C-alpha positions as CSV (number, residue, x, y, z in Angstrom):
1,M,93.4,107.2,148.3
2,L,95.8,109.4,146.4
3,L,98.7,110.8,148.5
4,K,99.9,114.3,147.8
5,P,103.6,114.4,146.7
6,Q,105.9,115.8,149.3
7,G,108.6,118.4,149.1
8,K,111.3,115.8,149.1
9,D,109.8,114.3,145.9
10,L,110.1,117.6,144.1
11,K,113.7,118.0,145.3
12,I,114.7,114.6,144.0
13,I,113.1,115.2,140.7
14,G,114.5,118.7,140.4
15,Y,118.0,117.6,141.4
16,Y,118.4,115.0,138.7
17,L,116.6,117.1,136.2
18,G,119.1,119.8,136.8
19,K,122.0,117.4,136.1
20,I,120.5,116.5,132.7
21,F,120.0,120.1,131.8
22,I,123.6,120.8,132.6
23,G,124.6,118.0,130.3
24,I,122.4,119.5,127.5
25,G,124.0,122.9,128.0
26,L,127.5,121.5,127.8
27,F,126.5,119.6,124.6
28,M,125.9,123.1,123.0
29,L,129.7,123.6,123.1
30,L,130.0,121.4,120.0
31,P,128.0,123.7,117.7
32,I,129.8,126.7,119.3
33,F,133.1,125.2,118.2
34,T,131.6,124.7,114.8
35,C,130.5,128.3,114.6
36,I,134.1,129.4,115.5
37,L,135.6,127.0,112.9
38,F,133.3,128.4,110.1
39,K,133.5,132.0,111.4
40,E,129.7,132.2,112.0
41,I,129.3,135.1,114.5
42,N,125.5,135.4,114.8
43,P,124.9,131.7,115.3
44,L,127.7,131.7,117.9
45,F,125.7,134.2,120.0
46,D,122.5,132.1,119.5
47,F,124.2,129.0,121.0
48,A,126.0,131.1,123.7
49,S,122.6,132.4,124.8
50,G,121.0,129.0,124.7
51,M,123.8,127.5,126.7
52,C,123.7,130.2,129.3
53,V,119.9,129.7,129.9
54,T,120.2,126.0,130.0
55,L,123.2,125.9,132.4
56,I,121.8,128.5,134.7
57,L,118.5,126.6,134.9
58,G,120.4,123.3,135.5
59,L,122.7,124.8,138.2
60,L,119.7,126.5,140.0
61,L,117.9,123.2,140.1
62,N,121.0,121.5,141.5
63,L,121.5,124.2,144.1
64,L,117.9,124.5,145.2
65,C,117.1,120.8,145.1
66,K,120.3,119.3,146.4
67,T,119.6,116.0,148.0
68,D,121.3,112.7,148.8
69,D,118.1,110.7,148.5
70,E,117.9,108.1,145.7
71,P,115.0,108.3,143.2
72,N,112.4,105.6,143.4
73,W,110.4,104.3,140.4
74,M,108.0,107.3,140.4
75,H,110.9,109.8,140.6
76,G,112.9,108.1,137.8
77,L,110.0,108.0,135.4
78,I,109.0,111.6,136.0
79,V,112.6,112.8,135.6
80,V,112.7,111.0,132.2
81,S,109.4,112.5,130.9
82,L,110.3,116.0,132.1
83,S,113.9,115.8,130.8
84,W,112.7,115.1,127.3
85,L,110.2,117.9,127.4
86,G,112.7,120.3,129.0
87,A,115.4,119.3,126.5
88,S,113.1,120.2,123.6
89,L,112.1,123.6,125.2
90,L,115.7,124.5,125.9
91,G,117.2,122.9,122.7
92,A,114.8,125.1,120.7
93,I,116.3,128.4,122.0
94,P,119.3,128.6,119.6
95,L,117.1,127.3,116.7
96,Y,114.5,130.1,117.3
97,L,117.1,132.8,117.6
98,S,118.5,131.9,114.2
99,G,115.5,133.4,112.5
100,H,114.8,130.2,110.4
101,W,111.8,129.3,112.4
102,Q,108.7,131.5,112.3
103,S,107.7,131.0,115.9
104,Y,109.1,129.5,119.1
105,L,106.5,126.7,118.8
106,D,107.9,125.8,115.4
107,A,111.4,125.6,116.9
108,V,110.1,123.4,119.8
109,F,108.4,121.2,117.2
110,D,111.8,120.7,115.4
111,A,113.7,120.2,118.7
112,M,111.2,117.5,119.9
113,S,111.4,116.0,116.4
114,G,115.2,115.9,116.7
115,F,115.4,114.5,120.3
116,A,112.6,112.0,119.5
117,T,114.5,111.0,116.3
118,T,111.4,111.7,114.2
119,G,112.6,114.0,111.4
120,L,109.4,116.0,110.7
121,A,110.6,119.6,110.3
122,L,109.2,123.2,110.1
123,V,112.5,124.9,109.5
124,Q,112.5,127.6,106.8
125,D,115.2,128.1,104.1
126,L,117.1,125.1,105.3
127,D,119.5,125.3,102.4
128,H,121.0,128.5,103.9
129,L,121.0,127.5,107.5
130,S,124.3,127.9,109.3
131,F,126.7,125.0,109.8
132,G,126.3,125.5,113.6
133,H,122.5,125.3,113.6
134,N,122.6,122.4,111.1
135,L,125.0,120.5,113.2
136,W,122.8,121.1,116.3
137,R,119.7,119.7,114.5
138,H,121.7,116.4,114.0
139,L,123.4,116.4,117.3
140,I,120.2,116.5,119.3
141,M,119.0,113.6,117.1
142,F,122.2,111.7,117.9
143,L,121.7,112.5,121.6
144,G,118.0,111.5,121.5
145,G,118.8,108.3,119.6
146,Q,121.1,106.9,122.2
147,G,118.9,108.4,124.9
148,I,119.1,111.6,127.0
149,I,119.1,109.4,130.2
150,V,121.8,107.1,128.6
151,F,123.9,110.1,128.1
152,A,123.4,111.2,131.7
153,L,124.2,107.8,133.0
154,S,127.3,107.6,130.9
155,F,128.9,111.0,131.6
156,L,127.0,112.9,134.4
157,V,125.3,110.6,136.9
158,R,127.2,107.6,138.2
159,G,126.7,104.8,140.6
160,F,123.3,105.4,142.2
161,A,120.6,102.9,142.8
162,G,117.9,104.7,140.8
163,A,119.9,104.3,137.5
164,F,117.8,101.4,136.3
165,K,114.6,103.1,137.1
166,M,115.5,106.1,134.8
167,Y,116.9,103.7,132.2
168,V,113.6,101.8,132.0
169,G,111.7,105.1,131.9
170,E,113.4,105.9,128.6
171,A,111.7,102.8,127.0
172,R,114.7,100.5,127.4
173,E,114.2,97.5,129.6
174,E,117.1,95.4,128.3
175,R,120.6,95.6,129.7
176,V,123.5,94.9,127.3
177,L,125.9,94.4,130.2
178,P,125.2,93.3,133.8
179,N,124.8,96.9,135.1
180,V,123.0,99.9,133.7
181,I,126.0,102.2,133.8
182,G,128.1,99.8,131.8
183,T,125.2,99.4,129.3
184,A,124.9,103.1,128.8
185,R,128.6,103.5,128.2
186,F,128.7,100.6,125.7
187,I,125.8,102.2,123.8
188,W,127.8,105.5,123.5
189,I,131.1,103.8,122.7
190,L,129.4,101.7,120.0
191,S,127.6,104.8,118.5
192,I,130.8,106.9,118.5
193,V,132.8,104.2,116.7
194,Y,130.0,103.8,114.1
195,L,129.9,107.6,113.7
196,I,133.6,107.7,112.9
197,F,133.5,104.9,110.3
198,G,130.1,105.9,109.0
199,T,131.3,109.5,108.3
200,L,134.4,108.3,106.6
201,I,132.5,105.9,104.3
202,L,129.7,108.4,103.4
203,G,132.3,111.1,103.0
204,G,134.3,109.0,100.6
205,V,131.1,108.3,98.5
206,A,130.2,112.0,98.5
207,I,133.7,113.0,97.3
208,L,133.5,110.4,94.5
209,E,130.1,111.9,93.6
210,G,131.8,115.3,93.2
211,M,131.4,117.1,96.6
212,K,134.3,119.1,98.0
213,P,136.0,117.3,101.0
214,A,135.0,119.7,103.8
215,R,131.4,119.9,102.7
216,A,131.3,116.1,102.0
217,F,132.4,115.1,105.5
218,F,130.2,117.7,107.2
219,H,127.2,116.3,105.3
220,S,128.3,112.8,105.9
221,A,128.5,113.2,109.6
222,C,125.0,114.8,109.7
223,I,123.5,112.1,107.4
224,F,125.1,109.3,109.4
225,M,123.8,110.6,112.7
226,A,120.3,110.9,111.2
227,A,120.6,107.4,109.6
228,F,122.0,105.4,112.5
229,D,119.7,107.2,115.0
230,T,116.8,106.6,112.6
231,G,116.0,110.3,112.6
232,G,115.6,111.6,109.1
233,F,116.9,115.2,109.3
234,S,119.2,116.3,106.5
235,P,121.4,119.3,105.8
236,Q,119.4,120.1,102.7
237,S,115.7,120.7,102.1
238,Q,115.4,118.0,99.4
239,N,116.6,115.4,102.0
240,I,118.4,112.4,100.4
241,L,117.0,113.4,96.9
242,Y,119.5,116.3,97.0
243,Y,122.4,113.9,96.5
244,H,121.0,112.1,93.4
245,S,123.3,109.2,94.2
246,F,122.3,105.5,94.2
247,P,125.6,104.5,96.0
248,F,124.8,107.1,98.7
249,E,121.3,105.7,99.1
250,I,122.6,102.1,99.4
251,V,125.0,103.1,102.1
252,T,122.3,105.0,104.1
253,I,120.1,101.9,103.8
254,V,122.8,99.9,105.6
255,F,123.1,102.5,108.3
256,M,119.4,102.7,108.8
257,I,119.2,98.9,109.3
258,L,122.1,99.1,111.8
259,G,120.3,101.8,113.7
260,A,117.1,99.7,113.9
261,L,118.9,96.7,115.4
262,N,118.9,96.0,119.2
263,F,122.0,97.1,121.0
264,K,122.2,93.7,122.5
265,L,122.4,92.2,119.0
266,H,125.2,94.7,118.2
267,Y,127.0,93.4,121.3
268,A,126.5,89.8,120.3
269,L,127.9,90.6,116.8
270,W,130.8,92.5,118.2
271,T,131.8,89.6,120.5
272,G,131.8,87.1,117.6
273,N,128.3,85.6,117.9
274,R,127.4,85.9,114.2
275,R,124.7,83.2,114.3
276,E,122.5,85.5,116.5
277,I,121.5,87.6,113.5
278,R,119.8,84.5,111.9
279,R,118.2,83.2,115.1
280,N,117.0,86.3,116.9
281,I,113.3,86.8,116.9
282,E,113.7,90.5,116.1
283,S,115.9,90.0,113.1
284,V,113.7,87.2,111.8
285,T,110.4,89.2,112.4
286,F,112.0,92.3,110.8
287,F,112.8,90.3,107.6
288,I,109.3,88.8,107.4
289,T,107.5,92.1,108.0
290,L,109.8,93.9,105.6
291,M,109.0,91.4,102.8
292,I,105.3,91.6,103.5
293,T,105.1,95.4,103.5
294,F,107.4,95.6,100.4
295,F,105.1,93.2,98.6
296,I,102.1,95.5,99.4
297,V,104.0,98.7,98.4
298,A,105.4,97.1,95.2
299,R,101.9,95.8,94.3
300,G,100.4,99.3,94.7
301,L,103.2,101.0,92.7
302,V,102.9,98.4,89.9
303,K,99.2,98.8,89.6
304,S,99.5,102.6,89.5
305,H,102.3,102.4,87.0
306,T,104.2,105.0,89.1
307,Y,107.7,103.8,88.1
308,P,108.4,102.4,84.6
309,T,111.3,100.1,85.5
310,Y,112.0,97.6,88.3
311,F,115.2,99.5,89.1
312,A,113.1,102.7,89.7
313,L,110.6,100.7,91.7
314,F,113.3,99.4,93.9
315,R,115.2,102.7,94.2
316,K,112.1,104.7,95.1
317,G,109.7,102.1,96.6
318,F,112.1,100.0,98.7
319,Y,114.0,103.1,99.9
320,Q,110.9,104.7,101.3
321,L,109.8,101.4,102.8
322,I,113.1,100.7,104.6
323,S,113.1,104.3,105.8
324,A,109.6,103.8,107.1
325,H,110.2,100.4,108.7
326,T,113.4,101.5,110.5
327,G,111.7,104.7,111.6
328,T,114.2,106.9,109.9
329,G,112.2,109.2,107.6
330,F,114.8,109.7,104.8
331,M,113.1,110.4,101.5
332,N,114.4,110.4,97.9
333,I,111.1,111.6,96.5
334,Y,109.1,114.8,97.2
335,A,106.5,114.6,99.9
336,A,103.7,115.6,97.5
337,Q,104.5,112.5,95.4
338,F,103.1,110.2,98.0
339,I,99.7,111.7,97.4
340,K,99.9,112.6,93.7
341,E,101.7,109.5,92.4
342,W,101.5,106.6,94.9
343,A,98.4,104.4,95.0
344,T,96.4,103.9,98.1
345,L,97.7,100.4,98.6
346,A,101.3,101.5,98.5
347,L,100.6,104.3,101.0
348,L,98.9,101.7,103.3
349,G,102.0,99.6,103.1
350,I,104.2,102.5,104.2
351,V,101.8,103.3,107.0
352,M,102.0,99.6,108.2
353,A,105.8,99.7,108.1
354,M,105.9,103.0,110.0
355,S,103.6,101.6,112.7
356,L,105.7,98.5,113.3
357,G,109.1,100.2,113.8
358,G,112.4,98.5,114.5
359,S,113.9,96.6,117.4
360,S,113.5,97.2,121.1
361,C,116.6,98.8,122.8
362,S,117.5,100.5,119.6
363,T,117.3,104.1,118.2
364,T,114.0,103.5,116.5
365,G,110.3,104.1,117.5
366,G,107.0,102.4,116.9
367,I,105.4,99.3,118.3
368,K,108.7,97.4,117.9
369,I,109.1,94.1,116.1
370,L,109.9,92.2,119.3
371,R,106.4,92.8,120.4
372,I,105.1,91.8,117.0
373,G,107.1,88.6,117.2
374,I,105.8,87.8,120.7
375,V,102.2,88.3,119.6
376,G,102.8,86.1,116.6
377,K,104.3,83.4,118.7
378,A,101.3,83.6,121.1
379,F,98.9,83.3,118.1
380,L,100.7,80.2,116.9
381,Q,100.6,78.7,120.4
382,D,96.8,79.2,120.5
383,I,96.4,77.5,117.1
384,K,98.4,74.5,118.4
385,K,96.2,74.3,121.5
386,I,93.1,74.1,119.2
387,I,94.6,71.5,116.8
388,L,96.3,69.2,119.3
389,P,94.5,67.0,121.9
390,E,93.4,68.7,125.1
391,S,95.8,66.7,127.2
392,T,98.8,68.0,125.2
393,V,100.9,70.5,127.1
394,T,102.3,73.1,124.7
395,Q,105.2,75.4,125.5
396,E,106.3,78.1,123.0
397,K,109.8,79.5,123.0
398,F,111.5,82.3,121.2
399,H,115.2,83.2,120.8
400,H,116.3,86.7,121.9
401,I,120.0,86.4,122.7
402,K,119.0,83.3,124.6
403,D,116.1,80.9,124.5
404,V,113.1,82.4,126.3
405,I,109.9,80.6,127.3
406,L,106.8,82.5,126.2
407,E,104.7,83.6,129.2
408,D,101.3,85.2,129.4
409,K,102.7,88.3,131.1
410,Q,105.0,88.9,128.1
411,V,102.0,88.6,125.7
412,R,99.9,91.0,127.8
413,A,102.6,93.6,128.0
414,A,103.2,93.4,124.2
415,L,99.5,93.7,123.4
416,L,99.0,96.6,125.8
417,I,101.7,98.6,124.1
418,L,100.5,97.6,120.7
419,V,97.0,98.7,121.4
420,S,98.3,102.0,123.0
421,Y,100.2,102.8,119.8
422,L,97.3,102.0,117.5
423,G,95.1,104.3,119.7
424,L,97.8,107.0,119.4
425,Y,98.0,106.7,115.6
426,F,94.2,107.0,115.2
427,L,93.9,109.8,117.7
428,G,96.2,112.0,115.6
429,A,94.4,110.9,112.5
430,L,91.0,111.9,113.9
431,I,92.4,115.3,115.0
432,G,93.8,115.8,111.5
433,C,90.4,114.8,110.0
434,A,88.6,117.3,112.3
435,L,90.9,120.0,111.0
436,G,89.9,119.2,107.4
437,Y,92.6,116.8,106.1
438,P,91.7,113.5,104.3
439,F,91.7,110.4,106.5
440,L,94.5,108.5,104.8
441,E,96.8,111.6,104.7
442,A,96.0,112.4,108.3
443,L,96.7,108.7,109.3
444,F,100.0,108.7,107.4
445,E,101.2,111.9,109.1
446,S,100.0,110.9,112.5
447,T,101.6,107.5,112.3
448,S,104.8,109.1,111.2
449,A,104.8,111.4,114.2
450,A,103.8,108.9,116.9
451,A,106.1,106.2,115.6
452,N,109.0,108.7,115.4
453,V,109.5,108.2,111.7
454,G,109.5,111.5,109.9
455,L,108.1,110.7,106.5
456,S,105.6,113.3,105.4
457,C,102.9,113.4,102.7
458,G,102.8,117.2,102.9
459,I,100.7,118.0,106.0
460,T,103.7,119.0,108.1
461,R,104.4,122.6,107.2
462,V,104.5,126.0,108.8
463,S,100.9,126.8,107.8
464,M,99.3,123.8,109.5
465,P,97.1,124.7,112.5
466,G,98.8,125.2,115.9
467,V,96.6,122.5,117.4
468,L,98.1,120.0,115.0
469,K,101.6,121.1,115.8
470,L,100.9,120.5,119.5
471,T,99.3,117.2,118.7
472,Y,102.4,116.0,116.8
473,I,104.7,117.3,119.5
474,F,102.7,115.3,122.1
475,Q,102.7,112.2,119.8
476,M,106.5,112.4,119.3
477,W,107.1,112.8,123.0
478,I,104.8,110.0,124.2
479,G,105.7,107.7,121.3
480,R,109.4,108.0,122.0
481,L,109.0,107.2,125.7
482,E,106.4,104.4,125.1
483,F,103.7,105.8,127.4
484,M,104.9,104.7,130.9
485,S,106.8,107.8,131.9
486,I,104.2,110.2,130.5
487,F,101.4,108.3,132.3
488,T,103.4,108.4,135.6
489,L,103.8,112.2,135.1
490,L,100.1,112.7,134.6
491,G,99.4,110.6,137.7
492,F,101.8,112.7,139.7
493,L,100.1,115.9,138.6
494,V,96.7,114.5,139.5
495,A,98.0,113.4,142.9
496,W,99.5,116.9,143.4
497,I,96.1,118.5,142.7
498,K,93.7,116.0,144.4
499,G,95.9,114.0,146.7
500,R,95.7,114.2,150.5
501,R,98.6,114.6,152.9
């Protein structure tokens, strides 16, 4: 029997949701300072309006729902799902007010794409977007990559028992440090340190390529946030192709890979455990799947004679592949080239890479290679059981920071998420087909949205049907949070409607 949620449940959810909204409102101070620095008056009012609405809503929720009760699992997961949805609705306000988005729905689409670190975009005349709005697009990607809840646990909400419940709801089950608050702070410290060094490195490359220093470092900060947080936004409409720089592309490849690594692996490397990179199941699986998918992509491109030299094949083919596999979405080709110049086999290789994603407890989306590695280990274990005598006891292990014995519950959990993602990919593809798009193109775009990648073959544009925009928003939302939080929210709504007191 379903029990109807009580008023105290709503108060707990509303109270912590209000704290997160306050944090998002305060985060808008950064683009406001940017607008002041670059003397952008109208954008300044856009962010002032957005900040006021966000702070007022957050403060009202805190005031009306004030409580000392700790959130349980249900509360924590619902706070997570609603905070991501609310962040997109509120973060879209200054974007829409800029006039560069044709509708509020388009602005919400880009805000969800930013927070979910996807990179699909409906912005118009991006090349003339203000510095403030451009920075905000990348800041929400930086915030979403580390995690809205991680941000709240680091700076806004401290020392309560429900922290782990909210942390897990954001699709992060692993703790880098013994407690969740310490883990959240480490993630932000690591990201800010990388941001400083990454901006300096990319800025230096951009200056050597001929950009003026102020513009070079602004672009570099934006590009680093999008690369490390595997997001894919860019200050220019041509994305990475705009820079026409092979060194720039190589540096972004390094940052994309860094962003796709598990934060626990970063911690191991920071503390001197260099061997972990060679032993960890995620880094090993990532290398294997990267080589397999690159072989597929390269084979398709060679057969179609798309690129005349091996250098061009590597620069275009491998760059798109690493962008797909890390879930970044950077492109150094035009979207239309995927359909007009790439063979079907090469496109399928990119779709496979997008669907897999990067590491768990990282900034990337998709199925996650830890789950692929676990399923692969279980497959090998079953083969051993068939080959070896029946009396033989087999025990499979994998190394993930430490040696872990493979158990059935780990395999079931990995398979459940894997099947859920595959269903989400094909659901979006079927909706795309129903709206008149070819299946392969619809599958490409759907996988890109649901795996939070951002590569596009040309479907994502302002003129696409509103139903498809809503579909991709839903896919980005549920794909980023890995289903659990969204399903809990849906169950809560059903209990609210049909439950008994």
